[in-house]
C-alpha angles and dihedrals in degrees: 000000000000116000091243090053090047091053090048090053090052091055087066094056123093091237094060098028114144094017127119120238089247090055091048091050090053091047094052092050095045095045095049092241117186136174128233133180124220133191124228110286095018119138108244094181130004130226114243094035127095118233129212092193136057124208137235113198109230097178136358119013144267134215123224112210142162123222116190127213090269092056098256112146127208120188109218103178147345114229116204132192112301094027132110134234137184094016092130093054093044093051090047085055107195099032110118113237117251092198140058121229112211131185106249089195135345104313145169120223132196110212121204127194110237097200091060090053089057090053093048092048092050089055087054095240106178094223091049092052090051090049092051090049090053091048090055091053091048091050092051091051092049091052088055090051092052089050089051091054089053087052090054095048097045098079114095098225128065092229092055090051092049093049093046090054096043091046092054091048091050091050092046093050097037091230141087093224119064147127119257120217094235135077117222095272093047091049090052090052092046093052091041095237136120114272093230091051091048092051091048093052093046088052091053092049091051092050089051090053095242097121144000118217133181115174104307096344118101136184121190110209100183141344116284126213113237115242 
């Protein structure tokens, strides 16, 4: 990809929204931005370690998950191309990460040094102030997403959790047929249920004609009553 095309792509991301390509070019240079490619399953960032950089997914996707000391894994979010991850930890500087970031598929990441953003903002650089404003908006939206996950995992039954999640996806996409960003194991982790129990309940819901699922593709046929 030509550098000019790369800068044009970045103008479409939430991080650089409202910025001119020339401003973005200055930002990348000032913030020590660099690209790195990862294979599926690679650790992008490790829990227990602080990070001085945050990442912008350029292609592919990553999964943010927490694995406790007993080996239980909880999927917190799926980050697609154009989205950010680890910005809170990077801006906090020395705070150890409580999550792992894993490559969900082959992906390319743009890493940005948070400390240099602080310095640029303190000098009142216009592009830096715009970048900080965009980061605040991104942070607010992520807080909403975490609240939404709590909403999905609060019901007592597996079916209610499934329907809460699928309902929100249908509303978000404005359609009853869509692809979800998780495979079956990741969805089980996200909803905080056992994979076998999730598969069993999805099978029951298909037999009842409520939904049709194939891998990550889902069709909602009619509204289900939560049990």
